[in-house]
N, CA, C, O and the ligand as a Tripos MOL2 file, in Angstrom:
@<TRIPOS>MOLECULE
protein
  221   219    56     0     0
PROTEIN
NO_CHARGES

@<TRIPOS>ATOM
      1 N         -17.8310   79.4660  112.0590 N.3       1 MET1
      2 CA        -17.2950   78.8290  113.2920 C.3       1 MET1
      3 C         -15.9970   78.1110  112.9850 C.2       1 MET1
      4 O         -15.8190   77.5350  111.9120 O.2       1 MET1
      5 N         -15.1020   78.1570  113.9440 N.am      2 LYS2
      6 CA        -13.7820   77.5510  113.7480 C.3       2 LYS2
      7 C         -13.2870   76.9580  115.0430 C.2       2 LYS2
      8 O         -13.5010   77.5200  116.1170 O.2       2 LYS2
      9 N         -12.6420   75.8550  114.9460 N.am      3 LYS3
     10 CA        -12.2560   75.1510  116.2180 C.3       3 LYS3
     11 C         -10.9530   75.7170  116.7940 C.2       3 LYS3
     12 O          -9.9680   76.0010  116.1130 O.2       3 LYS3
     13 N         -11.0540   75.8460  118.1060 N.am      4 CYS4
     14 CA         -9.8860   76.2320  118.9020 C.3       4 CYS4
     15 C          -8.9180   75.0440  118.8870 C.2       4 CYS4
     16 O          -9.3480   73.9090  119.0940 O.2       4 CYS4
     17 N          -7.6340   75.2730  118.6490 N.am      5 GLU5
     18 CA         -6.6350   74.2010  118.5940 C.3       5 GLU5
     19 C          -6.3780   73.5700  119.9570 C.2       5 GLU5
     20 O          -5.8570   72.4580  120.0550 O.2       5 GLU5
     21 N          -6.7430   74.2800  120.9800 N.am      6 LYS6
     22 CA         -6.4210   73.7850  122.3220 C.3       6 LYS6
     23 C          -7.6210   73.0960  123.0240 C.2       6 LYS6
     24 O          -7.4550   71.9770  123.5080 O.2       6 LYS6
     25 N          -8.7560   73.6850  123.0940 N.am      7 CYS7
     26 CA         -9.8570   73.0500  123.7590 C.3       7 CYS7
     27 C         -10.7860   72.3200  122.7960 C.2       7 CYS7
     28 O         -11.6500   71.5590  123.2310 O.2       7 CYS7
     29 N         -10.6130   72.5510  121.4450 N.am      8 ARG8
     30 CA        -11.4390   71.9320  120.4330 C.3       8 ARG8
     31 C         -12.8760   72.2800  120.4070 C.2       8 ARG8
     32 O         -13.6740   71.5850  119.7780 O.2       8 ARG8
     33 N         -13.2350   73.3340  121.0700 N.am      9 ASN9
     34 CA        -14.5810   73.8740  120.9850 C.3       9 ASN9
     35 C         -14.6360   74.8190  119.8000 C.2       9 ASN9
     36 O         -13.5920   75.2870  119.3450 O.2       9 ASN9
     37 N         -15.8320   75.1150  119.2820 N.am     10 GLU10
     38 CA        -15.9770   75.9890  118.1230 C.3      10 GLU10
     39 C         -16.3860   77.4090  118.5860 C.2      10 GLU10
     40 O         -17.2110   77.5940  119.4800 O.2      10 GLU10
     41 N         -15.7690   78.3760  117.9310 N.am     11 PHE11
     42 CA        -16.0400   79.7640  118.3040 C.3      11 PHE11
     43 C         -16.1760   80.6610  117.0310 C.2      11 PHE11
     44 O         -15.7390   80.3030  115.9370 O.2      11 PHE11
     45 N         -16.7770   81.7830  117.2350 N.am     12 ASN12
     46 CA        -16.9010   82.7520  116.1340 C.3      12 ASN12
     47 C         -15.7500   83.6680  116.0720 C.2      12 ASN12
     48 O         -15.4650   84.2520  115.0270 O.2      12 ASN12
     49 N         -15.0360   83.8200  117.2340 N.am     13 THR13
     50 CA        -13.8780   84.6460  117.2890 C.3      13 THR13
     51 C         -12.6820   83.8770  117.8890 C.2      13 THR13
     52 O         -12.7290   83.3690  119.0090 O.2      13 THR13
     53 N         -11.6090   83.8210  117.0760 N.am     14 LEU14
     54 CA        -10.4320   83.0710  117.6230 C.3      14 LEU14
     55 C          -9.2390   84.0400  117.4390 C.2      14 LEU14
     56 O          -9.2770   85.0010  116.6710 O.2      14 LEU14
     57 N          -8.1970   83.7140  118.1950 N.am     15 TYR15
     58 CA         -7.0090   84.5630  118.1810 C.3      15 TYR15
     59 C          -5.8130   83.7590  117.6110 C.2      15 TYR15
     60 O          -5.5140   82.6360  118.0160 O.2      15 TYR15
     61 N          -5.1650   84.4200  116.6540 N.am     16 ARG16
     62 CA         -4.0080   83.7370  115.9850 C.3      16 ARG16
     63 C          -2.7960   84.0690  116.7880 C.2      16 ARG16
     64 O          -2.3730   85.2240  116.8510 O.2      16 ARG16
     65 N          -2.2160   83.0310  117.4250 N.am     17 VAL17
     66 CA         -1.0020   83.2490  118.2640 C.3      17 VAL17
     67 C          -0.0130   82.1550  118.0790 C.2      17 VAL17
     68 O          -0.3280   81.0920  117.5440 O.2      17 VAL17
     69 N           1.2000   82.4140  118.5250 N.am     18 LYS18
     70 CA          2.2410   81.4680  118.7720 C.3      18 LYS18
     71 C           2.3860   81.3890  120.2610 C.2      18 LYS18
     72 O           2.4670   82.4230  120.9250 O.2      18 LYS18
     73 N           2.4220   80.1910  120.8140 N.am     19 TYR19
     74 CA          2.5690   80.1280  122.2730 C.3      19 TYR19
     75 C           3.4490   78.9720  122.7290 C.2      19 TYR19
     76 O           3.7330   78.8360  123.9190 O.2      19 TYR19
     77 N           3.8790   78.1410  121.7880 N.am     20 LEU20
     78 CA          4.7970   77.0620  122.1000 C.3      20 LEU20
     79 C           6.1790   77.2770  121.4740 C.2      20 LEU20
     80 O           6.2960   77.8050  120.3680 O.2      20 LEU20
     81 N           7.2320   76.8540  122.2060 N.am     21 SER21
     82 CA          8.5120   76.9800  121.6010 C.3      21 SER21
     83 C           8.5700   75.8800  120.4620 C.2      21 SER21
     84 O           7.8160   74.9070  120.4540 O.2      21 SER21
     85 N           9.4940   76.1160  119.5440 N.am     22 LYS22
     86 CA          9.6170   75.2410  118.3960 C.3      22 LYS22
     87 C          10.0150   73.8470  118.8330 C.2      22 LYS22
     88 O           9.7070   72.8750  118.1440 O.2      22 LYS22
     89 N          10.6560   73.7350  119.9020 N.am     23 HIS23
     90 CA         11.0730   72.4390  120.4970 C.3      23 HIS23
     91 C           9.8780   71.5650  120.7220 C.2      23 HIS23
     92 O           9.9290   70.3590  120.4800 O.2      23 HIS23
     93 N           8.7930   72.1610  121.1850 N.am     24 TYR24
     94 CA          7.6620   71.3150  121.5520 C.3      24 TYR24
     95 C           6.5690   71.1720  120.5270 C.2      24 TYR24
     96 O           5.7220   70.2810  120.6040 O.2      24 TYR24
     97 N           6.6070   72.0950  119.5370 N.am     25 SER25
     98 CA          5.6370   72.0680  118.4920 C.3      25 SER25
     99 C           6.1520   72.3950  117.1270 C.2      25 SER25
    100 O           6.9200   73.3440  116.9750 O.2      25 SER25
    101 N           5.7660   71.6590  116.1420 N.am     26 LYS26
    102 CA          6.1620   71.9730  114.7540 C.3      26 LYS26
    103 C           5.2250   73.0450  114.2160 C.2      26 LYS26
    104 O           5.5810   73.7210  113.2500 O.2      26 LYS26
    105 N           4.0830   73.2250  114.7760 N.am     27 LYS27
    106 CA          3.2130   74.2290  114.3690 C.3      27 LYS27
    107 C           3.6560   75.6010  114.7390 C.2      27 LYS27
    108 O           4.1040   75.7950  115.8690 O.2      27 LYS27
    109 N           3.5680   76.5460  113.8940 N.am     28 ASP28
    110 CA          3.9180   77.9270  114.3230 C.3      28 ASP28
    111 C           2.6610   78.5690  114.9000 C.2      28 ASP28
    112 O           2.4580   78.6510  116.1110 O.2      28 ASP28
    113 N           1.8140   79.0280  113.9460 N.am     29 TRP29
    114 CA          0.6560   79.8090  114.2910 C.3      29 TRP29
    115 C          -0.5230   78.8890  114.5800 C.2      29 TRP29
    116 O          -0.7530   77.9530  113.8150 O.2      29 TRP29
    117 N          -1.2320   79.1020  115.5860 N.am     30 VAL30
    118 CA         -2.4520   78.3290  115.8880 C.3      30 VAL30
    119 C          -3.5660   79.2770  116.2100 C.2      30 VAL30
    120 O          -3.3190   80.4060  116.6360 O.2      30 VAL30
    121 N          -4.8150   78.8350  116.0120 N.am     31 PHE31
    122 CA         -5.9970   79.6320  116.4170 C.3      31 PHE31
    123 C          -6.5180   79.0920  117.7660 C.2      31 PHE31
    124 O          -6.8200   77.9060  117.9030 O.2      31 PHE31
    125 N          -6.6060   79.9420  118.6890 N.am     32 ILE32
    126 CA         -7.2330   79.5700  119.9740 C.3      32 ILE32
    127 C          -8.2030   80.5760  120.4240 C.2      32 ILE32
    128 O          -8.1910   81.7310  120.0010 O.2      32 ILE32
    129 N          -9.1120   80.0920  121.3560 N.am     33 CYS33
    130 CA        -10.2260   80.9630  121.7490 C.3      33 CYS33
    131 C          -9.6810   81.8830  122.9450 C.2      33 CYS33
    132 O          -8.5430   81.7590  123.3980 O.2      33 CYS33
    133 N         -10.5720   82.7760  123.3870 N.am     34 LYS34
    134 CA        -10.1600   83.7260  124.3980 C.3      34 LYS34
    135 C          -9.8100   83.0810  125.7240 C.2      34 LYS34
    136 O          -8.8640   83.4880  126.3980 O.2      34 LYS34
    137 N         -10.5890   82.0630  126.0940 N.am     35 VAL35
    138 CA        -10.3420   81.3150  127.2800 C.3      35 VAL35
    139 C          -8.9440   80.7050  127.3240 C.2      35 VAL35
    140 O          -8.2040   80.8300  128.2990 O.2      35 VAL35
    141 N          -8.6220   80.0370  126.2130 N.am     36 CYS36
    142 CA         -7.3060   79.3890  126.1580 C.3      36 CYS36
    143 C          -6.1780   80.4240  126.0700 C.2      36 CYS36
    144 O          -5.0780   80.2100  126.5790 O.2      36 CYS36
    145 N          -6.4870   81.5780  125.3970 N.am     37 LEU37
    146 CA         -5.5470   82.6300  125.3070 C.3      37 LEU37
    147 C          -5.0940   83.1590  126.6790 C.2      37 LEU37
    148 O          -3.9220   83.4450  126.9200 O.2      37 LEU37
    149 N          -6.1170   83.2710  127.5710 N.am     38 LEU38
    150 CA         -5.7610   83.7410  128.8870 C.3      38 LEU38
    151 C          -5.0240   82.7280  129.7470 C.2      38 LEU38
    152 O          -4.3620   83.0750  130.7250 O.2      38 LEU38
    153 N          -5.1610   81.4440  129.3510 N.am     39 ILE39
    154 CA         -4.4180   80.3560  130.0460 C.3      39 ILE39
    155 C          -2.9560   80.3200  129.5600 C.2      39 ILE39
    156 O          -2.0640   80.1090  130.3830 O.2      39 ILE39
    157 N          -2.6850   80.5090  128.3190 N.am     40 VAL40
    158 CA         -1.3420   80.3230  127.7200 C.3      40 VAL40
    159 C          -0.5000   81.6270  127.8080 C.2      40 VAL40
    160 O           0.7310   81.5910  127.8210 O.2      40 VAL40
    161 N          -1.2070   82.7650  127.8660 N.am     41 LYS41
    162 CA         -0.4460   84.0340  127.7370 C.3      41 LYS41
    163 C           0.4320   84.4190  128.9180 C.2      41 LYS41
    164 O           1.5610   84.8680  128.7180 O.2      41 LYS41
    165 N          -0.0620   84.2550  130.1620 N.am     42 PRO42
    166 CA          0.7500   84.7930  131.2850 C.3      42 PRO42
    167 C           2.2030   84.1740  131.3630 C.2      42 PRO42
    168 O           2.3840   82.9590  131.2920 O.2      42 PRO42
    169 N           3.1310   85.0080  131.4980 N.am     43 ARG43
    170 CA          4.5590   84.6250  131.6710 C.3      43 ARG43
    171 C           5.0720   83.6080  130.5970 C.2      43 ARG43
    172 O           5.8640   82.7050  130.8670 O.2      43 ARG43
    173 N           4.5530   83.8340  129.3700 N.am     44 ASN44
    174 CA          4.9400   82.9930  128.2810 C.3      44 ASN44
    175 C           5.8850   83.7000  127.3180 C.2      44 ASN44
    176 O           5.4510   84.5820  126.5760 O.2      44 ASN44
    177 N           7.1480   83.3400  127.3120 N.am     45 ASP45
    178 CA          8.1240   84.0540  126.4580 C.3      45 ASP45
    179 C           7.9310   83.7370  124.9960 C.2      45 ASP45
    180 O           8.4480   84.4300  124.1190 O.2      45 ASP45
    181 N           7.1990   82.7060  124.7470 N.am     46 ASN46
    182 CA          6.9690   82.2650  123.2990 C.3      46 ASN46
    183 C           5.6650   82.9100  122.7820 C.2      46 ASN46
    184 O           5.3450   82.7520  121.6040 O.2      46 ASN46
    185 N           4.9300   83.6090  123.6030 N.am     47 TYR47
    186 CA          3.6370   84.1690  123.1340 C.3      47 TYR47
    187 C           3.8250   85.3140  122.1850 C.2      47 TYR47
    188 O           4.4970   86.3040  122.4750 O.2      47 TYR47
    189 N           3.1800   85.1350  120.9880 N.am     48 THR48
    190 CA          3.1700   86.2440  119.9910 C.3      48 THR48
    191 C           1.7120   86.3410  119.4360 C.2      48 THR48
    192 O           1.1250   85.3370  119.0330 O.2      48 THR48
    193 N           1.1790   87.5190  119.4280 N.am     49 TYR49
    194 CA         -0.1670   87.7030  118.9010 C.3      49 TYR49
    195 C          -0.0520   88.1040  117.4040 C.2      49 TYR49
    196 O           0.7240   88.9650  116.9890 O.2      49 TYR49
    197 N          -0.9100   87.3810  116.6410 N.am     50 GLY50
    198 CA         -0.8390   87.5700  115.1300 C.3      50 GLY50
    199 C          -2.1170   88.0200  114.5360 C.2      50 GLY50
    200 O          -2.2220   88.0350  113.3090 O.2      50 GLY50
    201 N          -3.1220   88.3980  115.3120 N.am     51 GLY51
    202 CA         -4.3810   88.8510  114.7270 C.3      51 GLY51
    203 C          -5.5700   88.1130  115.2400 C.2      51 GLY51
    204 O          -5.4470   87.0890  115.9120 O.2      51 GLY51
    205 N          -6.7330   88.6390  114.9190 N.am     52 THR52
    206 CA         -7.9940   88.0280  115.3570 C.3      52 THR52
    207 C          -8.7860   87.5250  114.1460 C.2      52 THR52
    208 O          -8.9260   88.2180  113.1380 O.2      52 THR52
    209 N          -9.2880   86.3190  114.2790 N.am     53 TRP53
    210 CA        -10.1580   85.7980  113.2650 C.3      53 TRP53
    211 C         -11.6430   85.8670  113.6690 C.2      53 TRP53
    212 O         -12.0270   85.4570  114.7650 O.2      53 TRP53
    213 N         -12.4300   86.3760  112.7850 N.am     54 LYS54
    214 CA        -13.9090   86.4240  113.0100 C.3      54 LYS54
    215 C         -14.6980   85.7260  111.9460 C.2      54 LYS54
    216 O         -14.5800   86.0120  110.7540 O.2      54 LYS54
    217 N         -15.5190   84.7880  112.4120 N.am     55 GLY55
    218 CA        -16.2640   84.0260  111.4620 C.3      55 GLY55
    219 C         -17.5820   84.6820  111.0430 C.2      55 GLY55
    220 O         -18.3170   84.1240  110.2280 O.2      55 GLY55
    221 ZN        -10.0050   77.1120  123.4700 Zn       56 ZN56
@<TRIPOS>BOND
     1     1     2 1
     2     2     3 1
     3     3     4 2
     4     3     5 am
     5     5     6 1
     6     6     7 1
     7     7     8 2
     8     7     9 am
     9     9    10 1
    10    10    11 1
    11    11    12 2
    12    11    13 am
    13    13    14 1
    14    14    15 1
    15    15    16 2
    16    15    17 am
    17    17    18 1
    18    18    19 1
    19    19    20 2
    20    19    21 am
    21    21    22 1
    22    22    23 1
    23    23    24 2
    24    23    25 am
    25    25    26 1
    26    26    27 1
    27    27    28 2
    28    27    29 am
    29    29    30 1
    30    30    31 1
    31    31    32 2
    32    31    33 am
    33    33    34 1
    34    34    35 1
    35    35    36 2
    36    35    37 am
    37    37    38 1
    38    38    39 1
    39    39    40 2
    40    39    41 am
    41    41    42 1
    42    42    43 1
    43    43    44 2
    44    43    45 am
    45    45    46 1
    46    46    47 1
    47    47    48 2
    48    47    49 am
    49    49    50 1
    50    50    51 1
    51    51    52 2
    52    51    53 am
    53    53    54 1
    54    54    55 1
    55    55    56 2
    56    55    57 am
    57    57    58 1
    58    58    59 1
    59    59    60 2
    60    59    61 am
    61    61    62 1
    62    62    63 1
    63    63    64 2
    64    63    65 am
    65    65    66 1
    66    66    67 1
    67    67    68 2
    68    67    69 am
    69    69    70 1
    70    70    71 1
    71    71    72 2
    72    71    73 am
    73    73    74 1
    74    74    75 1
    75    75    76 2
    76    75    77 am
    77    77    78 1
    78    78    79 1
    79    79    80 2
    80    79    81 am
    81    81    82 1
    82    82    83 1
    83    83    84 2
    84    83    85 am
    85    85    86 1
    86    86    87 1
    87    87    88 2
    88    87    89 am
    89    89    90 1
    90    90    91 1
    91    91    92 2
    92    91    93 am
    93    93    94 1
    94    94    95 1
    95    95    96 2
    96    95    97 am
    97    97    98 1
    98    98    99 1
    99    99   100 2
   100    99   101 am
   101   101   102 1
   102   102   103 1
   103   103   104 2
   104   103   105 am
   105   105   106 1
   106   106   107 1
   107   107   108 2
   108   107   109 am
   109   109   110 1
   110   110   111 1
   111   111   112 2
   112   111   113 am
   113   113   114 1
   114   114   115 1
   115   115   116 2
   116   115   117 am
   117   117   118 1
   118   118   119 1
   119   119   120 2
   120   119   121 am
   121   121   122 1
   122   122   123 1
   123   123   124 2
   124   123   125 am
   125   125   126 1
   126   126   127 1
   127   127   128 2
   128   127   129 am
   129   129   130 1
   130   130   131 1
   131   131   132 2
   132   131   133 am
   133   133   134 1
   134   134   135 1
   135   135   136 2
   136   135   137 am
   137   137   138 1
   138   138   139 1
   139   139   140 2
   140   139   141 am
   141   141   142 1
   142   142   143 1
   143   143   144 2
   144   143   145 am
   145   145   146 1
   146   146   147 1
   147   147   148 2
   148   147   149 am
   149   149   150 1
   150   150   151 1
   151   151   152 2
   152   151   153 am
   153   153   154 1
   154   154   155 1
   155   155   156 2
   156   155   157 am
   157   157   158 1
   158   158   159 1
   159   159   160 2
   160   159   161 am
   161   161   162 1
   162   162   163 1
   163   163   164 2
   164   163   165 am
   165   165   166 1
   166   166   167 1
   167   167   168 2
   168   167   169 am
   169   169   170 1
   170   170   171 1
   171   171   172 2
   172   171   173 am
   173   173   174 1
   174   174   175 1
   175   175   176 2
   176   175   177 am
   177   177   178 1
   178   178   179 1
   179   179   180 2
   180   179   181 am
   181   181   182 1
   182   182   183 1
   183   183   184 2
   184   183   185 am
   185   185   186 1
   186   186   187 1
   187   187   188 2
   188   187   189 am
   189   189   190 1
   190   190   191 1
   191   191   192 2
   192   191   193 am
   193   193   194 1
   194   194   195 1
   195   195   196 2
   196   195   197 am
   197   197   198 1
   198   198   199 1
   199   199   200 2
   200   199   201 am
   201   201   202 1
   202   202   203 1
   203   203   204 2
   204   203   205 am
   205   205   206 1
   206   206   207 1
   207   207   208 2
   208   207   209 am
   209   209   210 1
   210   210   211 1
   211   211   212 2
   212   211   213 am
   213   213   214 1
   214   214   215 1
   215   215   216 2
   216   215   217 am
   217   217   218 1
   218   218   219 1
   219   219   220 2
@<TRIPOS>SUBSTRUCTURE
     1 MET1         2 RESIDUE 1 A MET
     2 LYS2         6 RESIDUE 1 A LYS
     3 LYS3        10 RESIDUE 1 A LYS
     4 CYS4        14 RESIDUE 1 A CYS
     5 GLU5        18 RESIDUE 1 A GLU
     6 LYS6        22 RESIDUE 1 A LYS
     7 CYS7        26 RESIDUE 1 A CYS
     8 ARG8        30 RESIDUE 1 A ARG
     9 ASN9        34 RESIDUE 1 A ASN
    10 GLU10       38 RESIDUE 1 A GLU
    11 PHE11       42 RESIDUE 1 A PHE
    12 ASN12       46 RESIDUE 1 A ASN
    13 THR13       50 RESIDUE 1 A THR
    14 LEU14       54 RESIDUE 1 A LEU
    15 TYR15       58 RESIDUE 1 A TYR
    16 ARG16       62 RESIDUE 1 A ARG
    17 VAL17       66 RESIDUE 1 A VAL
    18 LYS18       70 RESIDUE 1 A LYS
    19 TYR19       74 RESIDUE 1 A TYR
    20 LEU20       78 RESIDUE 1 A LEU
    21 SER21       82 RESIDUE 1 A SER
    22 LYS22       86 RESIDUE 1 A LYS
    23 HIS23       90 RESIDUE 1 A HIS
    24 TYR24       94 RESIDUE 1 A TYR
    25 SER25       98 RESIDUE 1 A SER
    26 LYS26      102 RESIDUE 1 A LYS
    27 LYS27      106 RESIDUE 1 A LYS
    28 ASP28      110 RESIDUE 1 A ASP
    29 TRP29      114 RESIDUE 1 A TRP
    30 VAL30      118 RESIDUE 1 A VAL
    31 PHE31      122 RESIDUE 1 A PHE
    32 ILE32      126 RESIDUE 1 A ILE
    33 CYS33      130 RESIDUE 1 A CYS
    34 LYS34      134 RESIDUE 1 A LYS
    35 VAL35      138 RESIDUE 1 A VAL
    36 CYS36      142 RESIDUE 1 A CYS
    37 LEU37      146 RESIDUE 1 A LEU
    38 LEU38      150 RESIDUE 1 A LEU
    39 ILE39      154 RESIDUE 1 A ILE
    40 VAL40      158 RESIDUE 1 A VAL
    41 LYS41      162 RESIDUE 1 A LYS
    42 PRO42      166 RESIDUE 1 A PRO
    43 ARG43      170 RESIDUE 1 A ARG
    44 ASN44      174 RESIDUE 1 A ASN
    45 ASP45      178 RESIDUE 1 A ASP
    46 ASN46      182 RESIDUE 1 A ASN
    47 TYR47      186 RESIDUE 1 A TYR
    48 THR48      190 RESIDUE 1 A THR
    49 TYR49      194 RESIDUE 1 A TYR
    50 GLY50      198 RESIDUE 1 A GLY
    51 GLY51      202 RESIDUE 1 A GLY
    52 THR52      206 RESIDUE 1 A THR
    53 TRP53      210 RESIDUE 1 A TRP
    54 LYS54      214 RESIDUE 1 A LYS
    55 GLY55      218 RESIDUE 1 A GLY
    56 ZN56       221 GROUP 0 **** ****
């Protein structure tokens, strides 16, 4: 199990993405769950998918 960076819940499957511009976040890649992915993805120019993590 691993924690989602956004909602802080634990999941067996997380998605490695970039979704914030560097101006707002020093972190590049973060692991987020599918629910959060669907929230941050639409119309996001900063969104980049980097793989799936499975626990
Ligand atoms: Zn989440």
